[in-house]
C-alpha positions as CSV (number, residue, x, y, z in Angstrom):
1,M,66.5,-34.7,-13.0
2,E,66.8,-36.6,-16.1
3,G,66.5,-39.9,-14.2
4,N,63.1,-38.9,-12.9
5,M,61.9,-38.1,-16.3
6,E,63.1,-41.2,-17.8
7,S,61.6,-43.3,-15.1
8,T,58.3,-41.5,-15.6
9,G,58.4,-42.0,-19.3
10,T,59.2,-45.7,-18.8
11,K,56.3,-46.0,-16.3
12,K,53.8,-44.5,-18.8
13,S,55.3,-46.9,-21.4
14,T,54.7,-49.9,-19.2
15,K,51.3,-48.8,-18.3
16,T,50.4,-48.3,-21.9
17,W,51.6,-51.9,-22.7
18,F,49.6,-53.4,-19.8
19,M,46.5,-51.4,-21.0
20,V,47.0,-52.8,-24.7
21,L,47.6,-56.3,-23.4
22,G,44.5,-56.0,-21.2
23,F,42.2,-54.9,-24.3
24,V,43.7,-57.5,-26.4
25,L,43.0,-60.3,-23.8
26,A,39.4,-58.9,-23.0
27,F,38.6,-58.5,-26.6
28,L,39.7,-62.0,-27.7
29,G,38.1,-63.4,-24.7
30,F,34.7,-61.8,-25.6
31,M,35.0,-62.5,-29.2
32,S,36.0,-66.1,-28.9
33,L,33.3,-66.7,-26.3
34,G,30.7,-65.1,-28.3
35,L,31.6,-66.8,-31.6
36,S,31.7,-70.1,-29.9
37,L,28.1,-69.8,-28.9
38,I,27.2,-69.9,-32.7
39,G,29.7,-72.6,-33.5
40,V,32.6,-70.4,-34.9
41,R,36.2,-70.8,-33.6
42,I,39.0,-68.5,-33.9
43,S,41.7,-70.5,-35.5
44,F,44.6,-69.9,-33.2
45,L,42.5,-70.5,-30.1
46,S,40.9,-73.6,-31.4
47,W,43.4,-75.8,-29.3
48,L,41.4,-74.8,-26.3
49,Y,38.5,-76.9,-27.4
50,N,40.8,-80.1,-27.2
51,L,40.9,-79.5,-23.5
52,G,37.0,-79.8,-23.3
53,S,34.0,-77.5,-23.4
54,L,34.2,-76.6,-19.7
55,A,37.9,-75.9,-19.7
56,A,37.6,-73.9,-22.9
57,F,34.7,-71.8,-21.3
58,L,36.8,-71.2,-18.0
59,I,39.8,-70.1,-19.9
60,H,37.8,-67.6,-22.0
61,I,36.3,-66.2,-18.8
62,G,39.7,-66.1,-17.3
63,M,41.0,-64.2,-20.4
64,I,38.1,-61.6,-20.1
65,M,38.8,-61.2,-16.2
66,L,42.4,-60.8,-16.6
67,G,41.9,-58.3,-19.4
68,L,39.7,-56.3,-17.3
69,I,41.9,-56.4,-14.4
70,L,45.0,-55.2,-16.5
71,I,42.9,-52.4,-17.8
72,F,41.8,-51.3,-14.4
73,M,45.4,-51.3,-13.0
74,A,47.0,-49.6,-15.9
75,S,44.3,-46.8,-15.8
76,D,45.6,-43.5,-14.3
77,N,42.7,-43.0,-12.2
78,H,42.2,-46.4,-10.5
79,Q,43.1,-45.0,-7.1
80,A,40.4,-42.4,-7.4
81,L,37.8,-44.9,-8.3
82,L,38.9,-47.1,-5.3
83,E,38.5,-44.2,-2.9
84,D,34.9,-43.3,-4.0
């Protein structure tokens, strides 16, 4: 019995980490994309602009999309959302 409880706890912990990672990616993507529109760059993401404006934009969009996908997949009720 303890193995099942431990497995469930580990599964919840993994989902929590994926949820946090998703929120961080989405937040950083939205913030850096929004701030870049007014000319402000987040210092640790400024290397993106060395790749070019289009590449930086696509990476920001990718960060947002990956973050939202992680949030969706880590949510407990995503199966119910897919069935409706």
